[in-house]
matplotlib code that plots the C-alpha trace (Angstrom):
import matplotlib.pyplot as plt

x = [0.1, 2.8, 4.4, 0.8, 0.0, 3.7, 3.3, 0.3, 1.6, 4.5, 2.1, -1.0, -1.2, -0.9, -3.4, -6.2, -5.3, -5.8, -9.1, -10.4, -9.6, -11.2, -14.5, -14.6, -14.6, -17.0, -19.8, -19.0, -20.1, -23.2, -24.5, -24.3, -26.6, -29.6, -32.8, -35.0, -38.5, -39.8, -41.9, -39.3, -37.2, -39.5, -39.2, -36.8, -34.0, -35.6, -39.2, -41.9, -44.6, -42.2, -41.9, -45.6, -45.9, -43.3, -45.2, -48.5, -46.4, -45.2, -48.8, -51.1, -48.4, -47.1, -49.3, -48.7, -51.8, -53.0, -56.4, -57.6, -60.8, -62.5, -65.6, -68.8, -71.4, -74.5, -77.1, -77.6, -75.4, -75.5, -74.1, -71.5, -70.1, -70.0, -68.1, -65.8, -65.2, -64.5, -62.1, -60.4, -60.0, -58.9, -56.1, -55.5, -55.9, -53.2, -50.7, -47.8, -48.1, -50.7, -54.2, -57.2, -60.2, -62.6, -66.1, -65.9, -64.3, -65.2, -68.3, -70.6, -72.9, -75.6, -77.9, -80.2, -78.8, -75.6, -73.8, -70.9, -69.2, -67.4, -70.7, -74.0, -75.9, -79.3, -81.5, -82.4, -78.8, -78.2, -80.8, -79.0, -75.6, -77.0, -78.8, -75.3, -73.4, -75.8, -75.9, -72.5, -72.4, -69.3, -67.2, -69.1, -66.7, -69.4, -69.7, -73.1, -72.2, -74.7, -74.9, -71.6, -70.9, -67.3, -65.4, -62.8, -60.1, -57.9, -54.4, -52.5, -49.0, -45.5, -42.2, -41.8, -44.4, -42.6, -42.7, -42.8, -45.9, -47.6, -47.0, -48.5, -51.2, -51.6, -51.3, -53.8, -56.3, -55.4, -55.9, -59.7, -60.3, -60.9, -61.8, -59.3, -57.5, -55.0, -53.7, -51.9, -48.1, -46.5, -48.3, -47.0, -43.7, -43.5, -44.1, -41.4, -39.1, -39.8, -40.0, -36.7, -35.3, -36.8, -35.6, -31.6, -31.9, -33.2, -33.2, -29.2, -28.7, -31.6, -30.2, -26.5, -28.5, -30.6, -27.6, -25.4, -28.4, -27.8, -23.9, -23.9, -25.6, -22.6, -19.2, -20.5, -19.2, -20.2, -17.0, -16.3, -20.0, -19.0, -15.9, -17.4, -20.0, -17.9, -16.5, -19.9, -21.0, -17.6, -18.5, -21.9, -20.4, -17.8, -20.4, -22.8, -20.0, -19.3, -22.7, -23.0, -19.8, -20.3, -23.7, -26.0, -29.5, -30.7, -34.0, -36.5, -34.3, -31.1, -32.1, -31.7, -27.7, -26.3, -28.6, -27.4, -24.0, -24.2, -26.3, -24.4, -21.1, -21.4, -21.1, -17.1, -16.4, -18.7, -16.2, -12.8, -13.7, -15.3, -12.2, -9.9, -11.7, -11.4, -7.8, -6.9, -9.3, -6.9, -3.7, -2.8, -1.3, -3.1, -1.0, -0.6, -4.2, -5.2, -2.7, -4.0, -7.2, -6.6, -5.0, -8.2, -10.8, -8.9, -9.6, -13.4, -14.0, -12.3, -14.5, -17.5, -17.6, -17.0, -19.7, -21.8, -20.6, -21.4, -25.1, -25.6, -23.3, -25.8, -28.3, -26.7, -28.7, -31.9, -32.6, -33.3, -31.3, -32.6, -31.5, -28.1, -27.6, -28.6, -26.6, -23.4, -23.6, -24.8, -21.5, -19.5, -20.6, -19.7, -16.5, -15.8, -16.9, -14.4, -11.6, -12.5, -12.3, -9.1, -8.0, -9.9, -9.9, -6.3, -5.5, -8.0, -7.4, -3.9, -4.4, -4.9, -8.2, -9.5, -11.9, -14.2, -14.4, -17.5, -20.4, -20.5, -23.9, -25.0, -27.1, -25.4, -27.6, -25.0, -24.8, -28.7, -28.9, -26.4, -29.0, -30.6, -27.4, -28.4, -31.6, -33.7, -32.3, -33.1, -36.9, -37.2, -35.6, -38.2, -41.4, -40.0, -39.4, -42.9, -44.6, -42.1, -43.2, -46.9, -46.3, -44.6, -47.8, -49.8, -47.2, -48.3, -46.6, -48.9, -47.0, -48.3, -47.5, -49.9, -48.2, -45.0, -47.0, -48.0, -51.4, -51.1, -49.4, -51.4, -50.7, -52.2, -55.3, -55.8, -55.9, -58.4, -60.5, -60.7, -61.2, -63.8, -65.8, -65.0, -64.1, -61.0, -57.9, -54.6, -55.6, -53.9, -53.7, -54.8, -53.1, -55.1, -54.2, -55.8, -55.6, -57.6, -60.0, -60.2, -63.2, -65.5, -68.5, -66.9, -64.0, -66.1, -68.6, -66.5, -64.3, -67.5, -68.7, -65.3, -66.1, -69.5, -67.8, -65.0, -67.1, -69.9, -67.5, -66.0, -62.3, -62.9, -65.1, -64.5, -63.6, -62.6, -62.0, -63.0, -66.1, -67.8, -67.6, -68.8, -71.5, -72.8, -72.5, -74.4, -77.1, -77.5, -77.8, -80.5, -82.4, -81.4, -81.8, -78.6, -75.3, -74.9, -71.9, -73.1, -73.5, -72.1, -68.3, -70.1, -71.5, -68.1, -66.5, -69.3, -69.0, -65.1, -65.5, -67.9, -66.3, -68.0, -66.5, -64.0, -60.4, -58.7, -60.1, -59.8, -56.2, -55.3, -57.4, -56.8, -54.5, -56.4, -53.8, -51.5, -54.7, -54.3, -56.6, -56.0, -58.1, -57.8, -58.9, -59.8, -59.3, -61.4, -58.0, -54.4, -54.5, -52.7, -55.6, -57.4, -54.7, -54.1, -58.1, -57.7, -54.8, -56.5, -59.7, -57.6, -55.4, -58.8, -59.7, -56.8, -57.1, -60.8, -60.4, -58.0, -58.7, -57.1, -54.4, -54.8, -51.9, -52.1, -49.5, -49.1, -46.9, -48.5, -47.7, -44.3, -44.2, -45.9, -43.4, -40.6, -41.6, -42.5, -38.9, -37.9, -39.1, -38.1, -34.5, -34.6, -33.6, -30.8, -29.9, -30.2, -28.1, -25.3, -25.3, -24.6, -22.3, -20.3, -19.9, -19.2, -16.2, -15.0, -15.5, -13.5, -10.6, -10.9, -11.3, -9.4, -11.7, -14.9, -17.0, -16.7, -17.3, -20.4, -21.9, -21.9, -24.1, -26.5, -28.1, -28.8, -30.4, -32.9, -33.0, -33.8, -36.8, -38.1, -38.4, -40.7, -42.7, -42.9, -44.0, -46.8, -48.4, -47.8, -49.5, -46.0, -45.9, -42.8, -42.1, -39.0, -38.1, -38.7, -37.1, -33.6, -33.9, -33.0, -29.7, -28.9, -29.7, -27.8, -24.7, -25.3, -26.5, -23.4, -21.5, -22.4, -21.7, -18.4, -17.7, -18.3, -16.7, -13.7, -13.2, -13.9, -11.3, -9.0, -9.9, -10.2, -10.4, -13.0, -14.8, -14.1, -17.7, -18.4, -14.6, -16.1, -19.6, -17.9, -15.8, -18.3, -21.7, -22.4, -20.8, -23.0, -26.4, -25.4, -24.7, -27.6, -30.1, -28.3, -28.7, -32.3, -32.8, -30.9, -33.1, -36.0, -35.2, -37.0, -40.0, -39.9, -40.3, -43.2, -42.7, -44.3, -41.8, -38.8, -41.0, -41.6, -37.2, -37.6, -39.4, -37.6, -34.5, -36.0, -37.1, -33.4, -31.7, -33.0, -33.3, -29.7, -28.5, -30.5, -29.5, -25.9, -25.6, -27.5, -28.0, -24.2, -22.6, -24.6, -23.4, -20.1, -19.6, -20.4, -17.3, -15.2, -16.6, -15.3, -11.9]
y = [-0.2, 2.4, 1.9, 2.7, 5.7, 6.9, 6.5, 8.4, 10.9, 11.4, 11.2, 13.1, 15.5, 13.1, 10.8, 13.2, 14.4, 10.9, 10.7, 13.8, 13.2, 9.8, 11.5, 13.8, 11.2, 9.2, 12.2, 12.4, 9.1, 9.8, 12.0, 8.9, 6.9, 5.7, 4.2, 1.2, 1.1, -1.8, -4.2, -7.1, -6.6, -8.5, -11.8, -15.0, -15.1, -18.2, -17.4, -19.3, -16.4, -14.0, -16.4, -16.5, -12.6, -11.9, -14.3, -12.6, -9.3, -10.4, -11.6, -8.8, -5.7, -4.9, -5.7, -2.3, -0.1, 2.8, 3.1, 6.7, 7.6, 10.7, 11.7, 13.6, 14.9, 14.1, 10.8, 11.0, 11.9, 15.2, 17.5, 19.1, 15.9, 14.1, 17.0, 16.8, 13.0, 13.9, 16.2, 14.5, 11.1, 13.6, 14.4, 10.9, 10.0, 12.8, 11.3, 9.1, 5.3, 5.3, 3.4, 4.5, 2.4, 4.9, 6.4, 8.9, 8.5, 10.8, 8.8, 6.5, 4.1, 1.3, -0.1, 2.7, 5.8, 7.6, 10.3, 12.8, 13.6, 16.6, 18.1, 19.3, 16.5, 16.2, 15.1, 11.8, 11.5, 11.4, 8.6, 6.5, 7.0, 6.2, 3.1, 2.1, 2.2, 0.1, -2.2, -2.8, -4.3, -4.9, -3.6, 0.1, 2.5, 4.7, 3.7, 4.9, 4.7, 6.5, 10.4, 10.2, 9.0, 7.8, 7.6, 5.0, 5.6, 2.9, 3.6, 0.9, 2.5, 1.2, 1.9, 5.6, 6.6, 8.0, 10.4, 13.4, 12.1, 11.2, 14.6, 16.5, 14.2, 15.4, 19.2, 18.8, 17.1, 19.6, 22.7, 21.6, 21.1, 17.2, 14.7, 11.8, 8.8, 7.0, 3.2, 1.0, -0.5, 2.2, 4.8, 2.9, 2.8, 6.5, 7.2, 4.9, 6.9, 10.1, 8.4, 7.2, 10.4, 12.0, 9.0, 9.3, 13.5, 13.5, 9.9, 9.5, 13.3, 12.8, 9.4, 11.4, 14.0, 11.7, 9.4, 13.0, 13.5, 10.6, 10.3, 13.8, 12.6, 10.1, 11.9, 15.0, 17.3, 18.1, 18.1, 14.7, 13.7, 14.6, 12.9, 9.5, 9.5, 11.1, 7.8, 6.4, 9.5, 9.4, 5.6, 6.2, 8.7, 6.4, 3.4, 5.8, 6.7, 3.0, 2.5, 5.3, 4.4, 1.0, 1.6, -0.6, 0.8, 1.9, 0.2, 0.4, -2.2, -1.2, 2.3, 1.3, 0.5, 4.0, 4.1, 0.8, 2.3, 5.7, 3.9, 0.8, 2.0, 4.5, 1.9, 1.8, 5.8, 5.7, 3.2, 4.6, 8.3, 7.7, 5.2, 7.9, 10.3, 7.7, 7.8, 11.0, 11.7, 9.0, 11.5, 9.7, 12.3, 12.2, 9.7, 7.3, 7.2, 6.1, 3.7, 2.5, 2.8, 0.7, -2.2, -2.3, -1.7, -2.2, -5.8, -5.8, -3.4, -5.4, -8.3, -6.4, -4.7, -8.3, -9.9, -7.2, -7.8, -11.7, -10.9, -9.1, -11.6, -14.3, -12.7, -13.7, -17.1, -15.8, -16.4, -12.5, -10.1, -7.2, -8.9, -9.5, -6.3, -4.7, -7.4, -6.6, -2.6, -3.1, -5.2, -2.8, 0.1, -1.2, -2.5, 1.1, 2.1, 0.2, 1.1, 5.3, 4.5, 2.8, 5.4, 9.0, 9.1, 8.7, 11.4, 13.9, 13.1, 13.3, 16.8, 17.5, 19.4, 19.9, 17.7, 17.8, 15.1, 13.1, 14.4, 11.7, 11.4, 9.9, 7.1, 4.6, 2.5, -0.2, -0.1, -0.3, -3.4, -5.4, -5.3, -8.1, -10.3, -13.6, -15.4, -12.5, -12.2, -16.1, -15.2, -12.1, -14.5, -17.2, -14.9, -12.9, -16.3, -17.8, -14.4, -14.7, -18.2, -17.6, -14.4, -16.7, -18.6, -15.5, -14.6, -14.1, -14.3, -11.7, -9.3, -7.1, -4.2, -2.5, -3.4, -1.5, 2.1, 3.9, 4.4, 8.5, 8.5, 9.7, 6.0, 4.3, 6.6, 6.3, 2.7, 2.7, 5.1, 3.2, 0.0, 1.5, 2.3, -0.6, -3.5, -5.8, -5.0, -5.3, -7.2, -10.6, -12.4, -15.6, -16.4, -18.8, -20.8, -22.9, -25.3, -23.4, -20.3, -18.9, -17.0, -20.5, -20.9, -24.0, -21.8, -18.4, -20.5, -22.2, -19.0, -16.9, -20.1, -19.7, -16.0, -16.8, -19.4, -17.4, -14.1, -16.3, -17.9, -14.5, -15.4, -12.3, -9.5, -9.1, -10.6, -9.6, -11.2, -10.2, -12.8, -10.4, -7.8, -10.0, -11.6, -7.5, -6.9, -10.1, -9.4, -5.6, -7.5, -9.8, -7.4, -9.9, -9.0, -10.7, -11.1, -14.2, -16.0, -16.0, -19.5, -19.4, -18.9, -16.7, -14.5, -13.9, -13.2, -10.4, -8.9, -8.7, -6.9, -4.5, -0.8, -1.1, -3.1, -1.8, -2.1, -1.0, -3.7, -6.5, -5.6, -6.2, -9.1, -11.2, -12.5, -14.3, -15.0, -16.7, -18.2, -16.7, -14.8, -12.7, -12.7, -9.8, -10.9, -8.5, -10.4, -9.0, -8.6, -9.7, -12.3, -15.5, -17.4, -15.8, -16.2, -19.8, -20.4, -18.5, -20.8, -23.7, -22.9, -21.8, -25.0, -27.1, -25.0, -25.6, -30.0, -29.8, -28.3, -30.7, -28.6, -25.4, -24.2, -21.6, -20.1, -17.5, -14.8, -11.1, -8.6, -10.3, -13.6, -13.0, -11.6, -14.4, -16.8, -15.1, -14.3, -18.2, -18.7, -16.1, -17.7, -20.9, -19.6, -17.5, -20.7, -21.4, -17.8, -17.4, -20.1, -19.4, -15.9, -17.8, -20.1, -17.2, -15.2, -18.1, -18.9, -15.2, -14.9, -18.2, -17.0, -13.6, -14.9, -19.1, -20.3, -22.2, -21.7, -17.7, -17.5, -20.0, -18.0, -14.6, -16.3, -16.6, -13.2, -12.6, -16.4, -15.3, -11.6, -13.7, -15.4, -12.2, -10.4, -13.6, -13.1, -9.3, -9.7, -12.0, -9.6, -6.9, -8.0, -7.7, -9.8, -12.1, -10.9, -10.1, -6.9, -8.5, -11.6, -9.8, -8.1, -11.5, -11.9, -7.8, -8.6, -11.2, -9.4, -6.2, -7.6, -9.8, -6.5, -5.9, -9.3, -9.2, -5.7, -7.1, -10.4, -9.0, -7.1, -9.4, -11.8, -9.1, -8.7, -12.3, -13.5, -12.8, -9.5, -9.3, -9.2, -6.0, -4.5, -5.2, -3.6, -0.8, -0.3, -1.1, -0.9, 2.9, 3.1, -0.6, 1.2, 4.5, 2.8, 0.7, 3.6, 5.5, 3.0, 2.4, 6.1, 6.6, 4.0, 5.9, 8.3, 5.6, 6.4, 9.8, 7.4, 7.3, 3.3, 1.1, -1.9, 1.0, 1.6, -2.1, -2.1, 0.7, -1.0, -4.4, -2.7, -1.3, -4.8, -6.4, -3.6, -3.6, -7.1, -7.5, -4.8, -6.0, -9.7, -8.9, -7.0, -8.8, -12.7, -13.0, -11.6, -13.9, -16.8, -15.5, -15.0, -18.7, -19.4, -16.8, -18.8, -22.0, -20.7]
z = [0.3, 1.1, -2.6, -4.3, -2.2, -2.9, -6.6, -6.3, -4.5, -7.3, -10.4, -9.2, -11.5, -14.2, -13.3, -12.5, -16.0, -17.5, -15.5, -16.8, -20.4, -20.0, -18.5, -21.4, -23.5, -22.1, -22.2, -25.6, -25.9, -23.9, -26.6, -28.8, -26.8, -28.7, -26.9, -27.5, -27.2, -28.8, -27.0, -28.6, -25.7, -23.6, -26.0, -25.9, -28.1, -29.7, -29.2, -30.9, -30.7, -32.4, -35.6, -35.2, -35.3, -37.7, -39.8, -39.7, -40.4, -43.9, -44.6, -43.5, -42.9, -39.6, -36.7, -35.2, -34.9, -33.1, -31.5, -31.5, -29.4, -29.8, -27.3, -28.2, -26.0, -27.1, -27.4, -31.4, -34.4, -35.5, -38.7, -36.3, -34.6, -38.3, -39.9, -37.2, -37.4, -41.2, -40.3, -38.0, -40.7, -43.6, -41.6, -40.7, -44.4, -45.6, -43.1, -45.1, -45.0, -42.7, -43.4, -42.0, -40.6, -39.1, -39.0, -41.4, -44.9, -47.9, -49.1, -47.4, -49.7, -49.3, -51.9, -51.6, -50.6, -50.2, -48.0, -48.9, -45.5, -47.1, -48.0, -45.6, -44.5, -44.3, -41.6, -43.7, -44.0, -40.7, -39.8, -42.7, -40.8, -37.6, -39.0, -41.0, -37.8, -36.0, -38.6, -38.5, -35.0, -33.5, -36.2, -36.0, -35.4, -33.5, -29.5, -27.7, -24.2, -21.3, -23.1, -24.9, -28.6, -29.2, -32.2, -33.0, -35.6, -36.2, -37.6, -39.4, -40.1, -41.2, -39.2, -40.6, -37.9, -35.4, -32.4, -34.4, -36.3, -32.9, -31.3, -34.7, -34.4, -30.5, -31.5, -34.2, -31.6, -28.8, -31.0, -31.4, -27.8, -28.5, -26.0, -26.8, -25.8, -27.3, -27.4, -29.0, -29.3, -30.8, -28.8, -25.8, -27.6, -28.6, -24.6, -23.2, -25.5, -23.7, -20.3, -21.1, -21.8, -18.7, -16.4, -18.0, -17.2, -13.8, -11.6, -11.6, -10.5, -7.9, -6.7, -6.0, -4.1, -2.2, -1.2, -0.4, 2.1, 3.8, 4.0, 5.3, 8.4, 8.5, 7.3, 9.1, 6.5, 3.3, 1.4, 3.1, 1.4, -2.1, -2.1, -1.0, -3.7, -6.4, -7.7, -8.1, -9.7, -12.2, -13.1, -13.8, -16.3, -17.7, -18.2, -20.1, -22.4, -22.8, -23.7, -26.3, -27.7, -28.3, -29.8, -27.7, -27.1, -23.5, -22.9, -20.2, -18.5, -18.6, -18.1, -14.8, -15.0, -14.1, -11.4, -10.1, -10.9, -8.4, -5.6, -5.6, -6.5, -3.8, -1.2, -1.4, -1.5, 1.8, 3.8, 2.1, 3.1, 6.6, 7.5, 6.5, 8.9, 11.7, 11.1, 11.3, 14.7, 16.0, 15.2, 12.1, 9.0, 5.5, 3.8, 6.8, 7.4, 3.4, 3.8, 6.9, 5.4, 2.5, 4.6, 6.5, 3.9, 0.3, 0.2, 1.4, -1.1, -4.1, -2.4, -2.4, -5.6, -7.3, -5.3, -6.4, -10.5, -9.8, -8.4, -11.7, -14.1, -12.6, -14.5, -17.7, -17.1, -18.5, -22.2, -23.5, -24.4, -22.4, -19.0, -20.3, -21.5, -17.6, -16.5, -18.2, -17.8, -14.3, -13.5, -15.7, -13.7, -10.5, -11.5, -12.7, -9.4, -7.1, -9.9, -9.5, -5.5, -5.7, -8.1, -7.4, -3.8, -2.8, -5.6, -4.3, -0.5, -0.9, -2.0, 1.4, 1.6, 5.0, 6.3, 9.0, 11.9, 11.9, 14.3, 17.1, 18.0, 21.4, 19.9, 17.7, 16.2, 15.8, 19.7, 19.4, 17.8, 19.6, 22.5, 20.7, 20.2, 21.1, 21.4, 20.8, 17.2, 16.9, 17.8, 15.7, 12.8, 13.4, 13.3, 10.3, 8.7, 9.5, 8.2, 4.8, 4.3, 4.6, 2.1, -0.8, -1.0, -2.1, -4.7, -8.3, -11.7, -13.9, -16.2, -18.8, -20.9, -18.7, -15.6, -16.6, -16.6, -13.3, -12.9, -13.3, -16.7, -19.9, -21.1, -18.5, -18.4, -22.2, -22.2, -19.2, -21.4, -24.1, -22.3, -20.6, -23.5, -25.9, -23.7, -24.1, -23.2, -25.3, -28.7, -29.4, -32.9, -34.0, -37.8, -39.4, -42.6, -45.3, -47.7, -49.9, -50.5, -46.8, -47.7, -48.7, -46.8, -44.9, -43.1, -42.7, -40.2, -38.4, -37.8, -36.6, -34.4, -32.8, -32.4, -30.7, -28.6, -27.3, -26.8, -24.8, -22.6, -21.7, -23.1, -25.4, -25.1, -28.9, -31.7, -35.6, -38.2, -42.3, -42.0, -39.7, -42.4, -44.7, -42.6, -42.1, -45.5, -46.5, -43.7, -45.1, -48.9, -48.0, -45.3, -42.4, -39.3, -37.9, -39.7, -41.3, -43.2, -46.9, -47.9, -51.6, -53.0, -55.3, -53.3, -51.0, -54.6, -55.1, -52.0, -52.1, -55.1, -53.8, -53.3, -50.1, -48.5, -45.8, -48.1, -44.8, -42.5, -45.7, -46.2, -42.5, -42.1, -45.3, -47.6, -50.0, -52.4, -49.9, -47.7, -44.7, -42.4, -38.9, -36.4, -33.6, -30.0, -26.9, -23.9, -20.9, -19.2, -19.1, -16.3, -17.0, -16.3, -19.0, -21.5, -20.1, -21.6, -25.0, -25.6, -24.9, -27.2, -30.1, -29.4, -29.3, -32.9, -34.1, -33.5, -34.4, -37.8, -39.8, -43.0, -41.3, -38.6, -36.1, -33.9, -31.2, -31.1, -30.2, -27.8, -24.7, -25.1, -26.2, -22.4, -21.0, -22.8, -21.4, -18.1, -17.4, -19.0, -16.3, -13.4, -14.3, -14.7, -11.5, -8.9, -11.3, -11.2, -7.7, -7.2, -9.4, -7.5, -4.0, -5.4, -7.3, -4.0, -2.0, -4.3, -3.9, -0.1, 0.0, -2.1, -0.1, 3.7, 2.9, 5.5, 5.0, 7.8, 7.8, 4.1, 4.9, 7.6, 5.8, 3.1, 5.8, 6.4, 2.5, 2.1, 4.6, 3.3, -0.2, 1.5, 3.0, -0.1, -1.6, 1.1, 1.3, -2.8, -2.0, 0.7, -1.0, -4.2, -6.3, -9.3, -9.5, -13.5, -15.5, -13.1, -10.0, -10.7, -11.2, -7.9, -6.1, -7.9, -7.3, -3.7, -3.3, -4.6, -3.2, 0.3, 0.4, 1.3, 4.6, 5.6, 4.0, 5.6, 9.2, 8.9, 7.8, 10.1, 12.7, 11.5, 11.8, 15.5, 15.9, 19.7, 22.4, 21.7, 18.2, 17.3, 19.4, 18.1, 14.9, 15.2, 16.3, 13.1, 10.5, 12.3, 11.3, 7.5, 6.8, 8.4, 6.6, 3.1, 3.5, 4.2, 1.4, -1.0, -0.4, -0.1, -3.5, -5.2, -3.8, -6.8, -9.0, -7.1, -9.7, -12.4, -14.4, -14.7, -12.6, -12.7, -11.7, -8.1, -7.8, -7.7, -5.5, -2.8, -2.8, -2.9, 0.7, 1.7, 0.7, 2.3, 5.5, 5.9, 5.1, 7.4, 10.1, 9.6, 9.2, 12.4, 15.0, 13.4, 11.9, 15.0, 17.2, 15.5, 15.4, 19.3, 19.4, 17.4, 19.9, 23.0, 20.8, 20.5]

ax = plt.figure().add_subplot(projection="3d")
ax.plot(x, y, z, "-o")
ax.set_aspect("equal")
plt.show()
């Protein structure tokens, strides 16, 4: 240590200049960052549902669509209302690379009448339109609820549709004072883009401020506090810079990496500066204080850096690219935070900045915890364990696109409005392929029977297909009271050529040349039980109709498939994390028993998190599943610091000495980490809120057990020795 500090003292300016250059290069890289908003990040690397979705898109064009719902006051159509609908649809029709299915095309015709929506509409014309929409049944783009009429526009678009196009549409609607709601995967993705930018801009600084606030109470000096978090802040900049330079996109998953870097990486700086303060209070010089600190906590800092990295890297066992990126970026950030602590802090502190001594408070939280050493700690552990086991039985595994967004976001509120009016959740799709003409009466009747069965059973609120459109047109031609599919292939050929058929709807639901049809199903919700029933019904339909095949797909099935795989692999990830960390602990401590005992607090912490999730209703999903591996890697730090110091004082009273030396920094770090991650409470994404809550539980449990249960067990070893 003496040689390293001497070298740093001689080359201080050069080393600081090198760090500054690296930081400037990293800042340049940050401006190159790309943002990923596609829900394809929520898919397995070899997803069956993705293959089906790709095939569906190749046959019918992209499945991406936007639903625009406009609310009008009134129980009956009025000329003003229809004129407003026409203005909206005309604007939409002029948008590039967009096909529109809506209530107000330029002209609506039947066999007996015709209404031009660009001209003044007579009372008779309004009655005809009212009847026309009524005859369309579930295909009608007009919905009447209570004292309001809702116009529904469906936008089918290609990849050129972007955030600018969406903002222009919103500006158009706002300028006219319209009451509107928007939903759809593309809309969600564009909003995610805005949210990620906001998160990157505000949340890392917010996390830094919160940590500074907590560490300030521990350090007693604002200057010392800034020094303690500086390495983590620098590491976050370096990490984002590397991400930008290598061209990997940032998603709602990987956007957490810089926050984890700041919050978790700050632990090393806190321990380093805190111990330097302690040594100086004992009368040591600044240089000697740094040397002594590195001897005491240098190795534990390296160990905790590596164990935290191991916790994240254990997530590589998961079979999805988004989690892989989070694992690598967060591990890289924590590694850089450890490097920055060893590299930057000695250089800064050797400049002899004046650092005030710590504020010594009458109440030491570590001493307070020592009062429950012994039997009380075992009793508390037993009670918490029973509660955790009971709570774990209530755990659920729900995960959907809507669970990503918080209830107060525009995305969530818009979707709720549309769901309330039209019924049904985010749509899923069925790809039907036939051996001959898909419009034949045999296929039409079979599919319509399936639709009726799904709707009657409550598995689907609404199912849309080309067969519904043809049945509605045939009923109008024949004067039937209810839709009915044509019994003659000749009639279906006539209908397909009729100019009144909705070409936009037809093109997105029928590919006659490739003998394929797409069904759009609106399930009542996205619960696993509902999707399971839907899967069973489609599988039964597929096996019961040998002349055609039917396969389910859609974003929600991609997410469900990935979520199930994540949960199946979670046990492997947790075991891998424990194995890696035990190996690292054994290499550093070279003693099996202390290494194993260091794992005890974090093992119970994992159980407590399961219990908390069960009681709170937080589901086990893509995001929350990662918390366990992260908790193992981060939470073990407290046990490592305590056990490492205990080994140095090995003998009678070693536990009390270790508590005196590590108790306050450990508690301050855990509280700072938890409070730092509370910056995620400002995120518009619900999944980030859950990460914050679960880390609070993890850190409180880890600290409590590391400073109560672990010392109790170690004191037993003291007696034996």
